[in-house]
C-alpha positions in Angstrom: -0.1 0.1 -0.1 2.8 2.5 0.9 4.3 2.1 -2.6 1.1 3.0 -4.1 0.5 6.4 -2.2 1.6 9.6 -3.9 2.7 11.6 -0.8 2.5 15.0 -2.4 -0.9 14.4 -3.6 -1.9 13.0 -0.3 -0.5 15.9 1.7 -2.4 18.6 -0.3 -5.5 16.4 0.1 -5.3 16.1 3.8 -4.5 19.9 4.0 -7.7 20.9 2.5 -9.3 18.4 4.4 -8.2 19.8 7.6 -9.2 23.4 6.7 -12.6 22.3 5.8 -12.9 20.4 9.3 -12.0 23.6 11.2 -14.6 25.4 9.1 -17.1 23.1 10.1 -16.5 23.3 13.7 -16.3 27.1 13.4 -19.6 27.1 11.8 -21.4 26.8 15.2 -20.3 30.1 16.0 -21.1 31.8 12.7 -24.6 33.8 12.7 -25.2 32.2 16.1 -28.7 32.7 17.5 -29.5 33.8 21.4 -31.3 30.4 21.5 -29.4 27.8 19.5 -31.1 24.9 21.1 -34.0 25.1 18.4 -34.8 22.9 15.5 -35.0 26.2 13.5 -31.5 27.1 14.3 -29.9 23.6 14.1 -31.9 22.2 11.2 -32.5 25.3 9.2 -29.7 27.9 10.2 -32.1 30.0 11.7 -33.8 30.6 8.4 -31.7 33.6 7.7 -29.5 32.6 4.5 -29.4 35.4 1.9 -29.0 35.0 -1.8 -25.1 34.0 -1.9 -25.3 31.6 1.1 -28.4 29.9 -0.5 -26.7 29.9 -3.9 -23.7 28.0 -2.5 -25.8 25.8 -0.2 -28.3 24.7 -2.8 -25.8 24.3 -5.4 -23.6 22.4 -3.0 -26.2 19.8 -2.1 -27.6 19.5 -5.7 -24.3 19.2 -7.4 -22.7 16.5 -5.4 -19.4 14.7 -5.4 -21.1 11.8 -6.9 -22.3 14.2 -9.8 -18.5 14.8 -10.6 -17.9 11.1 -10.6 -21.0 9.8 -12.2 -21.8 12.1 -15.0 -18.5 11.8 -16.7 -18.8 8.1 -16.2 -22.0 7.8 -17.7 -20.7 9.8 -20.8 -17.8 7.7 -20.8 -19.9 4.6 -21.0 -22.8 5.5 -23.3 -21.8 8.7 -25.0 -24.2 11.7 -25.4 -27.1 9.9 -23.6 -25.1 10.7 -20.4 -26.0 14.4 -20.9 -29.5 14.1 -20.0 -28.6 15.6 -16.7 -28.1 19.0 -18.7 -31.8 19.6 -19.9 -32.9 18.3 -16.5 -31.2 21.0 -14.6 -32.5 23.4 -17.0 -36.1 22.5 -16.7 -35.7 22.3 -12.7 -35.2 26.0 -12.2 -38.4 27.3 -13.7 -40.1 24.8 -11.3 -38.3 26.4 -8.5 -39.1 29.8 -9.7 -42.9 29.2 -9.7 -43.3 26.7 -6.8 -40.5 27.2 -4.2 -41.5 31.0 -3.1 -44.9 29.8 -2.5 -43.8 26.8 -0.5 -41.4 28.9 1.4 -44.0 31.6 2.3 -46.4 29.0 3.6 -43.6 27.4 5.7 -42.5 30.6 7.0 -45.6 31.9 8.1 -46.7 28.6 10.1 -43.1 27.7 11.2 -43.1 24.4 9.3 -39.6 22.7 9.0 -40.5 19.9 6.5 -42.6 19.4 3.3 -44.6 16.9 5.5 -45.3 19.7 7.9 -46.8 21.8 5.1 -48.9 18.8 3.8 -50.2 18.1 7.3 -51.3 21.7 7.7 -53.0 22.0 4.4 -54.8 18.7 4.5 -55.0 17.6 8.2 -54.2 14.2 7.3 -51.7 12.2 9.4 -51.5 9.5 6.9 -50.5 11.6 4.0 -48.1 13.5 6.2 -46.7 10.1 7.1 -46.6 9.0 3.5 -44.5 12.3 2.5 -42.2 12.0 5.4 -41.5 8.1 4.8 -40.8 8.7 1.3 -38.5 11.5 2.0 -36.3 9.6 4.6 -36.4 6.3 2.5 -35.2 8.2 -0.7 -32.5 10.1 1.1 -30.6 7.2 2.6 -29.2 5.8 -0.6 -28.4 9.3 -1.8 -26.1 9.9 1.2 -24.6 6.4 0.2 -23.8 7.8 -3.0 -21.9 10.6 -1.8 -19.8 8.1 0.3 -19.0 6.2 -3.0 -17.8 9.4 -4.5 -15.5 9.9 -1.5 -14.4 6.4 -1.6 -13.3 6.5 -5.1 -10.9 9.5 -4.7 -9.5 8.0 -1.4 -8.7 4.8 -3.1 -7.3 6.7 -6.1 -4.8 8.4 -3.7 -3.5 4.8 -2.8 -5.1 4.5 0.6 -6.8 1.0 0.8 -9.3 -0.3 3.3 -12.2 1.3 4.9 -10.6 3.0 7.7 -9.9 6.4 5.8 -13.6 6.7 4.7 -14.8 5.9 8.1 -12.6 8.6 9.7 -13.7 11.1 7.1 -17.4 10.4 7.8 -16.9 10.4 11.6 -15.6 13.9 11.2 -18.5 15.0 9.2 -20.8 13.5 11.7 -19.1 15.3 14.6 -19.2 18.7 13.3 -22.6 18.5 11.7 -23.9 17.3 15.2 -22.4 20.4 16.6 -23.1 23.1 13.9 -26.1 21.7 12.1 -27.0 23.5 8.8 -24.6 26.1 9.2 -21.5 23.8 8.8 -22.4 22.7 5.2 -23.5 26.2 4.3 -20.2 27.9 5.3 -18.2 24.6 3.7 -20.1 25.2 0.4 -18.3 28.1 -0.4 -14.8 26.5 -0.3 -16.3 23.3 -2.0 -17.9 25.2 -4.9 -14.9 27.4 -5.7 -12.6 24.4 -5.4 -14.7 22.5 -8.0 -14.9 25.3 -10.1 -11.3 25.6 -10.3 -10.8 21.9 -11.0 -13.2 21.9 -13.8 -12.1 25.0 -15.5 -8.7 24.0 -15.4 -9.5 20.4 -16.6 -11.6 21.8 -19.7 -8.7 24.1 -20.7 -5.6 22.2 -20.0 -6.6 18.6 -20.9 -7.6 19.2 -24.5 -4.5 21.1 -25.2 -2.6 18.0 -23.9 -4.7 15.8 -26.0 -4.5 17.9 -29.4 -7.6 20.2 -29.0 -11.2 19.4 -28.8 -11.7 18.1 -32.3 -9.2 15.4 -31.4 -11.1 14.8 -28.3 -14.5 14.4 -29.9 -12.7 12.4 -33.0 -11.3 9.8 -30.5 -14.6 9.5 -28.6 -16.5 9.0 -31.7 -14.3 6.2 -32.8 -14.5 4.4 -29.4 -18.3 4.5 -29.6 -18.4 3.6 -33.2 -16.4 0.5 -32.2 -18.8 -0.4 -29.6 -21.7 -0.3 -31.8 -25.4 0.1 -30.5 -26.8 3.4 -29.5 -23.8 4.8 -28.0 -22.2 8.0 -29.8 -21.8 11.7 -29.9 -25.3 12.3 -30.7 -28.6 10.8 -29.6 -29.9 7.8 -31.6 -33.7 8.1 -32.5 -34.6 5.4 -30.0 -33.2 7.5 -27.3 -35.2 10.6 -27.7 -38.1 9.4 -25.5 -36.0 8.1 -22.7 -33.8 11.1 -22.7 -36.6 13.5 -22.6 -38.7 11.6 -20.0 -35.6 10.9 -17.5 -35.0 14.8 -17.9 -38.5 15.9 -16.9 -39.0 13.2 -14.4 -35.8 14.1 -12.7 -36.4 17.8 -12.9 -39.7 17.3 -11.1 -38.2 15.1 -8.5 -35.2 17.1 -7.7 -36.8 19.8 -5.4 -38.9 17.1 -3.6 -35.9 15.6 -1.8 -35.6 16.6 2.0 -32.1 18.2 1.4 -33.0 20.4 -1.4 -36.0 21.6 0.3 -34.0 22.2 3.5 -32.0 24.7 1.4 -35.2 26.3 0.4 -36.7 26.6 4.0 -33.4 27.8 5.2 -33.6 31.0 2.9 -34.4 34.4 4.5 -37.2 35.3 2.1 -39.2 34.4 -1.2 -37.1 36.7 -3.2 -34.0 34.9 -2.2 -35.4 31.7 -3.7 -36.3 33.6 -6.9 -33.0 35.2 -7.2 -31.3 31.8 -6.8 -33.7 30.2 -9.6 -32.1 32.9 -11.9 -28.5 32.4 -10.6 -28.5 28.7 -10.1 -28.1 27.8 -13.8 -24.6 28.8 -13.8 -24.2 25.4 -12.1 -25.6 23.7 -15.4 -22.8 25.2 -17.3 -20.5 23.7 -14.9 -22.0 20.4 -15.1 -21.8 20.4 -18.9 -18.1 21.0 -18.7 -18.0 18.1 -16.0 -19.6 15.7 -18.5 -17.1 16.6 -21.2 -14.6 14.8 -19.1 -16.2 11.6 -20.1 -15.2 12.2 -23.9 -11.7 13.3 -22.7 -11.1 10.0 -21.0 -11.4 8.1 -24.2 -9.2 10.5 -25.9 -6.5 10.0 -23.3 -6.9 6.4 -23.5 -8.0 5.7 -20.0 -9.1 2.2 -19.4 -10.9 1.4 -16.1 -12.5 -1.8 -14.5 -15.3 0.6 -13.1 -16.8 3.5 -14.7 -16.8 5.3 -11.5 -12.9 5.5 -11.7 -12.7 7.5 -15.0 -12.3 11.0 -13.4 -9.6 10.2 -11.0 -7.7 8.0 -13.6 -7.9 11.0 -16.1 -6.6 13.4 -13.7 -3.7 11.2 -12.3 -2.6 10.6 -15.9 -2.4 14.1 -17.1 -1.9 16.6 -14.1 1.0 17.1 -11.6 0.7 15.5 -8.2 -0.2 18.7 -6.3 -3.1 19.3 -8.6 -4.3 15.7 -8.2 -4.4 16.1 -4.7 -6.3 19.5 -4.9 -8.9 18.0 -7.3 -9.4 14.8 -5.2 -9.9 17.1 -2.0 -12.5 19.3 -4.1 -14.6 16.1 -5.0 -14.2 14.6 -1.5 -15.3 17.8 0.0 -18.0 18.0 -2.5 -19.4 14.9 -0.7 -19.4 16.3 2.5 -21.7 19.2 1.9 -24.6 17.1 0.4 -24.2 14.4 2.8 -24.5 16.7 5.8 -27.5 18.5 4.4 -29.1 15.1 3.4 -28.8 13.8 6.8 -30.1 17.1 8.4 -33.0 16.8 6.1 -33.8 13.4 7.1 -33.3 14.2 10.6 -35.8 17.1 10.5 -38.4 14.8 9.1 -38.0 12.2 11.4 -38.1 14.6 14.2 -41.2 16.6 13.1 -43.2 14.0 11.5 -42.6 10.7 13.3 -41.3 11.6 17.0 -43.2 14.7 17.6 -46.4 13.3 15.7 -46.4 9.9 17.2 -44.0 9.6 20.2 -43.8 12.8 22.2 -46.2 15.5 21.0 -45.1 17.7 23.8 -41.6 17.7 23.0 -39.8 20.9 23.6 -37.8 23.1 21.0 -34.6 21.9 22.8 -36.0 18.4 22.7 -36.6 18.5 18.9 -33.0 19.8 18.3 -31.6 17.0 20.3 -33.6 14.4 18.7 -32.7 15.9 15.4 -28.9 15.8 16.2 -29.1 12.2 17.3 -31.0 11.1 14.1 -28.6 12.7 11.7 -25.7 10.6 13.4 -27.7 7.4 12.9 -28.8 8.3 9.4 -24.9 8.8 8.5 -24.1 5.5 10.2 -26.6 3.7 8.3 -25.4 5.0 4.8 -21.9 4.0 6.1 -22.8 0.6 6.8 -24.6 0.3 3.4 -21.3 1.2 1.8 -19.2 -1.2 4.0 -21.4 -4.4 4.1 -23.5 -4.1 0.9 -22.4 -4.3 -2.9 -22.1 -0.7 -4.4 -24.7 -1.8 -7.0 -27.2 -2.0 -4.1 -26.8 1.5 -3.3 -27.1 2.6 -7.1 -30.3 0.4 -7.5 -31.8 2.0 -4.3 -31.0 5.5 -5.6 -32.9 4.6 -9.0 -36.0 3.6 -6.7 -35.3 6.7 -4.6 -36.0 9.1 -7.5 -39.0 7.3 -8.5 -40.3 7.4 -4.9 -39.8 10.9 -4.3 -41.5 11.9 -7.4 -44.8 10.4 -6.2 -44.8 13.2 -3.4 -44.9 15.9 -6.1 -48.9 16.1 -6.1 -49.3 16.1 -2.3 -46.6 18.8 -1.8 -47.4 21.2 -4.6 -51.1 20.9 -5.6 -52.1 22.1 -2.2 -50.3 25.2 -2.7 -52.4 26.5 -5.5 -55.8 24.8 -5.1 -58.0 23.5 -2.4 -59.9 21.0 -4.7 -57.8 17.9 -3.8 -58.7 15.6 -0.9 -56.2 14.2 1.1 -57.7 10.6 0.8 -57.4 11.0 -2.9 -53.8 12.1 -2.8 -52.9 9.4 -0.6 -54.5 6.6 -2.6 -52.6 8.3 -5.8 -49.4 8.0 -3.6 -49.9 4.6 -2.8 -50.6 3.5 -6.4 -47.7 5.3 -7.7 -45.4 4.3 -5.1 -46.2 0.6 -5.2 -47.0 0.3 -8.9 -43.8 2.2 -9.8 -41.6 0.0 -7.5 -43.3 -3.3 -9.1 -42.6 -2.1 -12.6 -39.1 -1.3 -11.9 -38.4 -4.5 -10.1 -40.1 -6.8 -12.6 -38.0 -4.9 -15.5 -34.8 -5.8 -13.7 -34.2 -2.6 -11.8 -34.0 -0.6 -15.0 -35.2 3.0 -14.9 -37.1 2.7 -18.4 -40.3 0.8 -19.3 -41.2 -0.3 -22.9 -44.6 1.1 -23.9 -46.2 0.0 -27.3 -48.3 2.4 -29.3 -49.6 2.4 -32.8 -47.1 -0.3 -33.8 -44.2 1.5 -32.3 -42.3 1.0 -29.0 -41.4 3.7 -26.6 -39.1 3.6 -23.7 -40.3 5.9 -20.9 -39.0 6.9 -17.4 -41.0 4.6 -14.9 -41.0 7.3 -12.3 -42.9 9.7 -14.8 -45.3 6.9 -15.8 -46.1 6.2 -11.9 -46.4 9.9 -11.5 -49.2 10.1 -14.3 -50.9 7.1 -12.7 -50.7 8.8 -9.4 -52.2 12.2 -10.7 -55.2 10.4 -12.5 -56.0 8.3 -9.4 -56.0 11.5 -7.2 -58.0 13.3 -9.5 -60.7 10.9 -9.7 -60.9 10.0 -6.1 -61.0 13.5 -5.1 -63.8 14.2 -7.8 -65.7 11.4 -6.4 -65.2 12.4 -2.7 -65.9 16.2 -3.4 -69.3 15.0 -5.1 -70.3 12.5 -2.3 -69.5 14.5 0.8 -70.7 18.0 1.8 -67.5 18.6 3.9 -65.0 20.8 2.2 -61.2 20.0 2.2 -59.3 21.0 5.1 -58.2 24.5 5.4 -54.5 25.4 5.2 
C-alpha cells in the first residue's frame, strides 16, 4: 500500500480536508442565535440565509461529489445519452421559480420545517403526512450512500486502501454536523464550490491542449463509440429521444422534492432569495456540462478502467501534476461532505417533526426537537456508511434509482395544495400508494431498469418509469378527489 501512495497528492488532500474540518466546527459560532437549542437553528440555520449563502448551499447539495464522478462515467460509457442531466437541470429552475417561493411563504408563516409539515397543515391528514415523510427519509438514505461512493473513489485513487480512511472522514463529518447543524455545510459550500470550479475550468482548458484540441477529443471518443456499436455515440439515436426527454423531465420534477434540496429552500430568508437563486443557479448547469465533457476526454486520453466510476480520478492522475491531483481529489471529497451533511439534516428534520413529535412525544420542547434531530442525523450517517461497508455498491445505485421514482410520487401532495383546495387528502394518499407501489413493482419486474417499454400504434417507446407512475398517481388522485367532493358535503381542510 505504501508504494502506491503519492505523498504529495495525499498531503495536499489532507491539508484541504483539515481546513474544511476547522470551518465545520467554526460554523457553530457563525450567525449564532441567542437560543441555539431550537430545530429552526440547528436544522435550518435560523432561516436567515441570503442570496449568496443559499446559492452556494443549494448548489452544493444539488451538484454533489457523485455528480462529478458519475456524470463523466455515464458519458464515458454511453456517450451523449449521459448528457440528460443538462436539460434536467435547465428544466428544474423554472419549477423552482414558480413553486418554491410559495412553499417557502407557507412554511415561514406557520413555522414548518419539512414538506410533510406543510402537507399536514394543508390537509389535516396524518396518513398523507406520514407518506411524504416516510418517502423523504427512504429516498435520502441511498443518496447519502452515493456521496460516500464518490469519496471512496478518490480516497482509493490516492492509494489509501481499506475502509478506515472513509470511516475517519465520515466520523469527522458526523461530529461537526452534530455540533453546527446546517451552518456547517452552508459555510463549507463556499470552499467546495470554488474548488470544484477551479478544478473543472482547469481541466476543460488544459486537458484538450494536452490531447490535441477538442476536435481530437471528439474524434477519439466517436471512434470508441463506433467500435462499441449499439446506441452509444456523440449524438442521440432516435430510439433514445423518449427516454432522454422523460428522464430529464421526471428528474427535474423530483429534484426539489428531496428533503435536502427543500432544506436549502426553507433555510432561505425570503421568497425573493429563492427567486434570485432560480435565476442564478443555472450557472451550475454550465459547470455540469463541462464536467460531462470529461467522459469524452477520458477516451481521448486512452483511459481504461475496470469500473466507470474510476474514470475521472484516472484521467487526472494521468494528465496532471501530483499537487493538482491532490487538490482535485480534495475538491471531490469535500463535494461529498456538503450534500451528505444536508441530506442527513433533512432526514433528521423529517424524523423529528413527522415521526417523533407526531407519534412519540407531541409535547416535545424546541430544545428536545433539536436534540432528537442531532442524534437522528448521526444514525442516518451511520446507516449510510454501513450500506457502503457491508453491501455491494450496486445495491446503493439500485436504491437510488428507486429513490428518484419514490420521491417523485410526493409531488402532487406537496405542490398541488399550494395552488388549489380542490384535492382531497384521501385521494392524494391513494394516488401516492398506487404510484409508489406500482412504480416499484414495474422497476422490479423490469430488472431494476429506469425505463419501461410502451407499445403504441405499432411503435415501442421507452419511458421513465417514475414519470409513468406519477401520471397514474395524478389520475387516481383526480378521480378519487372528484368522487369524494361529489359524495360529501364537507370541504377540504383549510391550510
